[in-house]
C-alpha positions in Angstrom: 23.7 -86.2 10.9 24.1 -84.9 14.4 26.0 -81.9 13.0 23.2 -81.1 10.6 20.5 -81.3 13.3 22.7 -79.0 15.5 22.9 -76.7 12.5 19.2 -76.7 12.1 18.8 -75.7 15.7 21.2 -73.0 15.2 19.5 -71.7 12.2 16.1 -71.7 14.0 17.8 -69.7 16.8 19.3 -67.3 14.2 15.8 -66.7 12.7 14.4 -65.9 16.2 17.3 -63.5 16.8 16.7 -61.7 13.5 13.1 -61.1 14.5 14.0 -59.6 17.8 17.2 -57.6 17.1 17.4 -57.3 13.3 19.2 -59.2 10.6 22.6 -57.5 10.7 22.9 -57.6 14.4 21.8 -61.3 14.5 24.6 -62.2 12.0 27.2 -60.5 14.3 25.7 -62.3 17.4 25.6 -65.6 15.6 29.3 -65.5 14.6 30.4 -64.2 18.1 28.7 -67.2 19.7 31.0 -69.6 17.7 28.6 -70.2 14.9 31.3 -69.7 12.3 34.0 -71.7 14.0 31.7 -74.6 15.0 30.0 -75.0 11.7 32.5 -74.0 9.0 31.6 -77.2 7.0 28.0 -76.0 6.8 28.8 -72.3 6.1 27.9 -72.6 2.5 24.6 -74.3 3.4 23.9 -71.5 5.9 24.5 -68.8 3.4 22.5 -70.5 0.7 19.6 -71.1 3.1 19.6 -67.5 4.2 19.6 -66.3 0.5 16.7 -68.7 -0.1 14.8 -67.5 2.9 15.3 -63.9 1.8 13.6 -64.7 -1.5 10.6 -66.2 0.1 7.6 -63.9 0.6 6.9 -63.5 4.3 10.3 -64.7 5.3 12.4 -61.7 4.4 14.9 -60.6 7.1 14.8 -56.9 7.3 16.2 -54.2 9.6 13.0 -53.2 11.2 14.4 -50.1 12.9 14.7 -48.3 9.4 12.5 -46.0 7.5 12.6 -44.6 4.1 13.1 -40.9 2.9 11.9 -39.8 -0.4 12.7 -36.4 -1.8 10.6 -34.0 -4.0 12.3 -31.0 -5.6 10.6 -27.7 -6.5 11.4 -24.1 -6.6 10.0 -20.6 -6.3 11.5 -18.2 -8.8 10.5 -14.6 -9.0 11.8 -12.3 -11.7 11.0 -8.7 -12.7 12.8 -7.0 -15.6 15.7 -9.4 -15.5 15.6 -12.9 -17.1 17.8 -15.6 -15.6 17.8 -19.4 -15.9 17.1 -21.4 -12.8 20.2 -23.8 -12.2 19.9 -27.5 -13.0 18.5 -29.1 -9.9 20.7 -32.3 -10.4 23.7 -30.1 -9.7 22.4 -28.8 -6.4 24.3 -29.9 -3.4 22.4 -32.2 -1.0 23.3 -32.8 2.6 21.6 -35.2 5.0 22.9 -35.3 8.6 21.6 -37.1 11.7 20.7 -35.3 14.9 24.2 -36.3 16.2 25.9 -34.5 13.2 26.8 -37.8 11.5 26.9 -37.1 7.7 24.5 -39.6 5.9 24.9 -38.1 2.4 26.8 -35.1 1.0 26.8 -34.9 -2.8 24.8 -33.8 -5.8 21.1 -34.1 -5.9 21.2 -36.0 -9.1 23.5 -38.6 -7.7 21.7 -39.3 -4.5 20.8 -42.9 -3.7 17.5 -44.1 -5.3 16.4 -45.4 -1.9 17.4 -43.5 1.2 16.9 -46.0 4.0 17.7 -44.4 7.4 17.5 -45.5 11.0 14.6 -44.1 12.9 15.5 -40.7 14.3 15.9 -37.0 13.4 17.7 -35.8 10.4 18.6 -32.3 9.0 18.1 -32.1 5.2 19.6 -29.1 3.2 20.1 -28.3 -0.4 21.7 -25.4 -2.2 22.6 -24.4 -5.8 26.1 -23.4 -4.7 28.3 -22.9 -1.8 28.0 -19.2 -1.0 29.9 -17.4 1.8 31.5 -14.1 0.8 30.2 -11.5 -1.7 30.9 -12.4 -5.3 29.6 -11.6 -8.8 27.0 -13.7 -10.7 26.4 -15.9 -7.7 22.7 -16.2 -7.1 22.1 -19.0 -4.5 18.9 -21.0 -4.1 18.5 -23.1 -1.1 16.1 -24.9 1.4 16.6 -26.8 4.6 14.2 -28.9 6.8 14.3 -31.2 9.7 12.5 -34.6 9.3 11.6 -37.4 11.8 12.0 -40.9 10.3 9.9 -43.6 11.9 10.5 -47.4 11.5 8.8 -49.1 8.6 7.4 -45.8 7.2 8.1 -43.7 4.1 8.6 -39.9 4.6 8.0 -37.7 1.6 10.0 -34.4 1.9 9.3 -31.6 -0.5 12.2 -29.2 -0.9 11.3 -25.8 -2.3 14.4 -23.8 -3.2 14.2 -20.0 -3.0 16.8 -17.3 -3.6 18.7 -17.1 -0.3 21.1 -14.2 -1.0 20.8 -10.6 -2.2 21.6 -9.1 -5.6 23.2 -5.6 -5.9 24.0 -3.8 -9.0 25.6 -0.4 -9.1 25.7 2.2 -12.0 27.7 5.5 -12.1 27.0 8.7 -14.0 29.9 10.3 -15.8 29.9 13.2 -13.3 30.2 10.7 -10.4 33.1 8.9 -12.0 34.9 12.2 -12.9 34.6 13.5 -9.4 35.7 10.3 -7.6 38.3 9.2 -10.2 40.8 8.6 -7.3 38.4 6.2 -5.4 37.2 2.7 -6.0 33.7 1.6 -4.9 33.3 -1.5 -2.6 30.3 -3.4 -1.4 30.3 -5.3 1.9 28.2 -7.6 4.0 28.9 -9.2 7.4 31.1 -11.9 5.7 33.4 -9.9 3.5 34.0 -7.1 1.0 34.0 -7.0 -2.8 35.5 -4.3 -5.1 32.9 -2.9 -7.6 34.8 -1.3 -10.5 33.1 1.7 -12.2 32.9 -0.3 -15.4 31.1 -3.4 -13.8 27.7 -4.2 -15.0 27.0 -7.4 -13.2 25.0 -8.2 -10.1 27.1 -8.6 -6.9 25.5 -11.1 -4.5 25.7 -10.6 -0.8 24.4 -12.2 2.4 21.1 -10.9 3.9 21.4 -8.4 6.7 23.2 -5.1 6.8 25.1 -4.2 3.5 27.4 -1.3 2.9 28.6 0.7 -0.1 31.7 2.8 0.4 34.2 4.7 -1.8 37.8 4.0 -0.9 40.7 6.2 -1.8 43.3 4.6 -4.2 46.7 5.4 -2.9 50.1 4.8 -4.8 51.6 1.4 -4.2 54.5 2.8 -2.1 52.3 5.0 0.1 52.0 4.2 3.7 49.0 6.5 4.4 45.6 5.2 5.3 43.0 5.4 2.5 40.2 7.8 2.9 36.8 6.0 3.1 33.6 7.8 2.0 30.6 5.9 3.3 27.7 6.0 0.7 25.0 3.6 2.1 24.1 1.2 4.8 21.0 -0.9 4.4 19.3 -3.9 5.8 18.2 -6.3 3.1 16.5 -9.7 3.0 16.8 -12.7 0.9 15.6 -12.3 -2.7 16.0 -8.5 -2.7 17.5 -7.4 -6.0 18.7 -3.8 -5.8 19.9 -1.6 -8.6 21.4 1.7 -7.3 22.5 4.6 -9.5 25.2 6.9 -8.0 25.2 10.5 -9.2 27.4 13.4 -8.2 25.7 16.8 -7.9 27.8 19.0 -10.2 27.0 22.1 -8.1 28.5 20.7 -4.9 32.1 19.8 -4.2 31.7 18.2 -0.8 31.6 14.5 -0.2 28.3 14.2 1.7 25.5 11.9 0.6 21.8 12.1 0.2 19.4 9.2 -0.8 16.3 9.4 -3.1 14.6 6.1 -3.9 12.8 6.0 -7.3 11.2 2.6 -7.3 11.0 -0.3 -5.0 9.6 -3.8 -4.9 11.3 -7.3 -4.6 13.5 -5.7 -7.3 14.6 -2.3 -5.9 15.9 0.6 -8.0 17.4 3.5 -6.2 18.9 6.9 -7.2 21.6 8.3 -4.9 23.0 11.8 -5.2 26.4 12.5 -3.8 26.5 16.1 -2.6 24.2 18.6 -0.9 21.2 17.8 -3.1 19.0 20.8 -4.0 18.7 24.1 -2.4 14.9 24.2 -2.4 14.7 27.3 -4.6 13.0 25.5 -7.5 11.1 22.4 -8.2 14.1 21.1 -10.1 16.4 21.6 -7.0 13.9 20.6 -4.4 15.0 19.6 -1.0 14.9 15.8 -0.3 13.1 14.4 2.9 16.5 13.8 4.4 17.4 17.4 4.1 14.5 18.8 6.0 15.9 18.4 9.5 18.9 20.7 8.6 16.6 23.4 7.0 13.9 24.0 9.7 12.5 27.4 9.4 12.9 28.0 5.8 9.8 29.3 4.0 8.7 29.2 0.3 11.0 26.2 -0.5 10.3 23.2 -2.6 10.5 19.7 -1.1 10.1 16.2 -2.9 9.2 12.8 -1.6 6.9 9.9 -2.0 3.3 9.8 -0.5 3.3 7.0 2.0 0.4 7.5 4.3 -2.3 9.7 5.7 -4.7 10.2 8.8 -1.8 11.4 11.0 -2.0 11.9 14.7 0.7 12.8 17.2 1.4 9.1 17.7 0.7 7.2 14.5 0.4 7.2 10.6 -2.1 5.1 8.5 0.0 3.5 5.7 -2.9 1.7 4.0 -6.1 2.8 2.4 -8.9 3.5 3.0 -8.2 6.9 4.6 -10.7 8.9 6.6 -9.3 12.5 6.2 -7.8 14.7 3.6 -6.3 17.3 6.0 -2.8 15.8 6.2 -0.4 13.2 4.6 3.1 11.7 5.2 5.9 11.8 2.7 9.2 9.8 2.8 12.4 9.1 0.8 11.0 5.8 -0.5 7.4 4.7 -1.3 8.0 1.6 1.0 8.8 3.4 4.2 6.8 2.3 7.1 8.7 3.8 9.8 7.1 6.9 11.4 10.5 8.4 12.3 11.6 8.3 8.7 8.4 10.4 7.5 7.7 14.1 7.1 4.3 15.3 7.9 2.4 17.6 5.6 -0.6 19.8 6.4 -2.9 20.0 3.4 -4.9 23.3 3.2 -8.4 23.5 1.8 -9.1 24.3 -1.9 -7.4 23.2 -5.0 -4.4 21.6 -3.2 -6.5 19.5 -1.0 -8.5 18.4 -4.0 -5.2 17.4 -5.6 -3.6 15.6 -2.7 -6.2 14.3 -0.2 -5.9 10.6 0.2 -9.5 10.0 1.2 -10.5 11.4 -2.2 -7.5 10.3 -4.1 -6.2 7.0 -2.7 -4.3 6.3 -5.9 -1.9 9.0 -4.8 -0.4 6.6 -2.4 3.2 5.7 -3.5 3.5 8.7 -6.0 6.3 11.1 -6.0 5.2 14.7 -5.2 6.7 18.2 -5.2 5.5 20.6 -2.4 6.3 24.2 -1.7 5.9 25.6 1.8 7.5 26.1 5.1 9.6 23.6 7.1 8.7 23.2 10.6 10.3 21.4 13.5 7.1 19.5 14.4 3.6 19.0 12.9 1.7 16.1 14.2 4.8 15.2 16.3 7.4 14.9 13.5 9.3 17.2 11.2 6.8 18.7 8.8 5.6 21.1 6.1 3.2 23.6 7.4 1.6 25.4 5.5 2.1 24.5 1.9 1.0 26.8 -1.1 1.9 24.7 -4.1 1.8 21.0 -5.1 2.8 19.2 -8.3 3.2 15.5 -9.4 
């Protein structure tokens, strides 16, 4: 009987420890204090009593320093002209790490524990549709990451919204381009690596956001020790979710290997038209100079120039890129309808009469973003930047 009374005292002490320091720590302390050695005959009774008490409402021993994390999954999916299926969310890779870097969970979203009980503290939660590091084909990646603070005894509901986190790039090549550069292979690159893009490839290559490059690399015989010639085509800063389609065309009247860029359309899905060669000579509308060629052709008169109308109300220090516009006397054109950098624009003086009636942005705000052909004189500076002044013809 004495042993039983001593056991009862130990049990009461155990319950008090549980309230103060938690159930699991109390078990460790109980056993370290000789409870297991001194009361082995009563161990079965102890365990049975504990199980009984855990089943009684109001007497459950819990780890009071824990909170619970519940996850909600959603996604934002933008598409234009291209239809793709969003990946199965259950196959996404979920990672939960404590602020000290301890991995709490690393596995698929579908196989995560039903109840995520975590000690109070800070946790980094990330999810992604695939592990994406270096450029590769057909590898759209959707991801999200958040930091949460778990508090004792509370439930935290975390919404994960996955968006595309990399960049899609698709190249196409005209027969003229492939004929001229038959001895080269195209490559695309980002800060993490390089990917060869064959002339007959039709898939999107996916790259990391930031600066991306397109080059042509000379193909040398296997036994050659020479260094391959590299022709740079394009360097561009891109952001997550950008989807670019770029068509490369070789000017049949030019045999050099210089590059000019004309952008046809732009949005979250971007389509570009790139001409390899001198571009036009400005003699006709069909061979109009591009915006990028004007700096090398200052002083030429009666030449055609083409670009996109991007703004108006020019002064010597600024351009207004959004309607409404207060004046019809001038406008800015650029190589792309999305250019918002003054240094990449060309200023245009608009004379009175039918040309101003056609082009003036105050009277014709819908002209913003349109491609236009202008005939006039290229000057070193009008309103502080390279310009056209005067112009004597204009067509859309």
